[in-house]
N, C-alpha and C positions, 0 to 999 in steps of 0.2 A: 537790016537793021542799021542805024547809025545815028549820029547827031548827038542832041542834048538827051534824048531817052535813053541809049546806049551807055552814055557817061554817067546817068543817074543809076542805072542797072548796075554798073562794074562798081561805082560808089557804095551803094546799098551793099552789095556782095562784100566788098571788105569791110565796111563797118560791121557786118553782122558776123561773118566767119572769121574775122582775123582780130577784130578789135573787142567782140563781145557786147555789141550795142544790142539793145532789144528794138524791137521792129517799131515801137512807140518812139524811142528816141530819134531812129532813122527817119522816120515820117517827120519829126518836128525839124531836122536838121534839113532835110531836102524840100520841106514845104510841100508834102504831098500827104495823103491819107494813109493810114495803117494798112487797110486792105491792098492799095497801090503798093506798097512797101514789100506785102506778101507775095504780091503778082510779079514785082521785079526778081524778088527771090527764085520763084519756082521757074521763071523764064530763064535767069542765069545757070539754072541746072538744065534747062531744056538745051539751050545754045552751046551748052558745053564751056560757058565761063569758069562756072564751079564745076569741079569733078571730085566727087566724094568715093574715097576707097576705104574700106574696112578690113583693118588687118586683125587676124584672131591670133593674139598672142599666146592662147591657150593651146594651140594646135601640137607645138612642139616643145612646152615648158616642162613637160615630164621627162622627154629624152634629154633636154639640156641639164637638169636637175641631176639625173642619174650620172651624167658624163662629168660634172662636176664633183660629185661624189667620188667618183673614181680618181680623177686627176688631183684632188688635193688630199685625199684619205678622209673625207668627212663621215660621220654617222648617217646625217640626213640633211639634204637641200630641199629648200621650198622656194620655188620661183612664182612669186605673185606677179599675174597680169598687171600692167598699169596701161591706162590709155594716153598718157601723155610724159615723156622723159622730163619731168620737171620736178625739182626738189619737194615743193609743197605737195604735189600730187602723189608724188612716190610715197612719201611718209604716212599719208591716209591710208594708202593701199598695203603698205608693209605693216602698218599698225593693225589692220583687219587681219591680214594673214598670221601675224604673231600672236595676236590675242584668241583666234580659233586653235590655233597648235597648242598653246598652253592650255585651252580647255580640255583639249585631248588627253595631255599627258600629265596634268597636275593629280596628284593622289594623296590620299591621308599621309601625313607625317611629314611631307615635304618640306624643305627650308628653301625659299625662293629669294636670292639675292639681286638685287636691281639697282643699276645705275640711273642717270638722270639726264635730261635734255628732251629736245622736241621730239626725236622718234619715240623715245621711251614714254612721252605724255600722250602719244598719238595710240599706242599700244594700251596704257593704263585706262584711257577713256573707252575703250571699245571691250574689255575684258566682260565675259558673259557671268554671272553668277554661279559659282559651283558649289554644291553643299560637301564639302571635306572636312576632315577633323584633324586636328593639332597641326595645322600649315602655320610656318612661320615665314615673316616677310621682314628683310632686312635691306636696310640700305647699303651699296657696296664701298662707296666713296663720298668723301666731303661733299657739300653741294651749296652751301651758304656763301654768296657772293661780297664783294664790297661794291658792287657796284649796283643800278638799278636794273640790271639784267635778270630776268627770271629764268631760274634752272629748271624749275617745276619740281624740284627734289621732293618736298614734303607733299604735294599733291600726287604725284607718282606712289610714293609708299602707302599713302592713304587709300588709294583708289584699287591697289592691289589687295590691301588688306581688307578693303569692304568686299570685292570679289570673292574672296575666299575666306570670310567669316573670322578674321584674326586681328587681332592688334598689331601693327607694324613696328617696327625697332628702326627709328631714325639715327642717323649720324649727323646731329645739327652742328656741324665743323666747315671751315673753309675746305676746298678740295686742295689746296696749296698755300703753304705758309712761308714766311719769310727766311726761316733759319732752321736747319735741322734740330737743333737743341729744342726748340719749340715743338717741332712735331714728336720728338721723343718723350717729352713733358706731357704731351697731351694724351698720347698713346699708353702712358703708364697709369692713368686712371683707370679704376677697375670697372666702372661702369661702361666707358668708352672702349676698354679692350674686350668686354662681354661681345659689343655687337660687333666689334673687328673681327672676333674671335667666330661669329655665328656667320659673317660673311665668307670667311675663309673655309668653313665646314659644310656651307650649303651645299646642297646636291644639285640645285638647279641655278644657273646665273644667265640672267637676260641683262645685255647691253648692246649698245652701238658703238660707232667709231666716229669721231670727229675729225675734221680737217681744218687745218691753221689759217683759214681766210679771215678777212676783216669783219666777216659778218658771224663768225663762230661765235658760240656763247662763251666757250672758255676764255678765247682771246679777249672778248668784251668785259668779261670780269674783272678787270684791272689786277690780276695776278703777277704779271711779269713786267720786268724792267724792257726798255728799248732795246737792251742788246739780247737779252733772254729771247725775245721776238724774231729778232734777226735771226739768231741762230737756230729756232724753231721753225721759220719759214724755210732756211735754206737747207737744213739736215731732216726734216721729220716728214712724213706723208700723213702722220694722223696721231689721235690719241685715243685710248681705251682706258676708261676710268681715270682719266686726266693724266694719264701716262703716255708719254710721247715716243712713239716707235718710228724707226725707217724703214725703207722697202723691205727689208730682211727680216724685219720683226723683231729687230733688236731694240733696247731703251736708247735714245737719243743722246741722252746726257744723265749722268749718274748722280749729279749734284741736285738737279732739278728733281729727279725721281726721289731722292732721299728727304725731300720736302713735301712729298705728296703724301696726304692722308686716304688710305684705303687700300684694298686688296692689291696684294703683288700680282703682276701679269701672270707669272709662272704658275699661281694658285689656281687659274682659271684651266689649266691644262688637266686637272685631275678631277673636274666635276663631272658627273653622271650626263647633265646636260649643260653644256656651255654654249649658249645660245647668242649669236650675232646676228642683230637685224640692221641691215643698212643697204643704201642703193642710192643711184643718182651718179652721172659723170663724175662729179668732182670726188666721188669716194672710191673709184676704181683701185688707184694705187693704194689708198688706207686699208681698204680690204684686203688686197693682195697680200700687203705686209702682215697683217692680222692671220691670215692663212699661212704664211711663212713661218711665222711665230708660233704656230699651232696652239693658238689661244681660244680657238671655237671648235665644235665637233657638230654645231648644228647652225647653217647658214640660211637666212631668210632675207632675200633679195629679190629683185625685179628683173624682168626678162632681158632687159637692156642691158643691164649691168651683169647679169649672168653670162650673156653672151661675151661680153668683153672679158670676163675673168676665165672663160673657156679658150679664148685665143690669146690670153696676155702671155707675153714672153718678158722675163725679168731683163 
């Protein structure tokens, strides 16, 4: 086989398997019928041009989870198998795993404190309805932005409340303010203080960790000056509840932390369930920092990130 036909088979295979074109789109581009494209793709596999290898990530996920629990002193680790190590895909599968775990553990009288962001939104969308009594849902940190970026803060607490048949408690405030005195004045309000205290006293916390890249929701909210962004990107590996940490899990900048509204990270250490849901190649350092800071006792991540954390050397 060679010549023009071979070129078309290879091109069809590239478009179908690498570029996600439909067979109809490929047929139109190559000037052939759709059944011909189907035959091209079958021939590509027969001739060895395309080789499909299926890796079952569930085979050793239980063992990796146990090893992570032992290495980092965690109460529980859930390793969610994902088919592709890509942020958008990972968040979907992590959302499903976290929603299933919450369905198992949430009981009457629990107070669940949640942060915001795309990972939490994926969890919230997948929560199963559970008939429990006297459950409270509360927002852990401020979430309203000064930009058009959607933090999903209100949708997340609404969906959590809907799943557990309760009215959620929102914290309708920016995550970070310009001056410490502004934060102090805001937190002095008795209604806001009530919500903050609920987050502090919640027995379950569900949160993720962000990284200070250009596409970060927190970075895009325009909270920071140019100098602050430079400091964050140089010294910090990530943020939990809008509070930035370094690789050791320490707060990067006390002045910035003093302007952040919401739970203090140290308060996460005393939770019955402090659940960190995060994965992806960009977040390995940040997750390690969170583990070093002992901010989580339950980790939900993917098999690729889990393996990296298992091999991680500070």
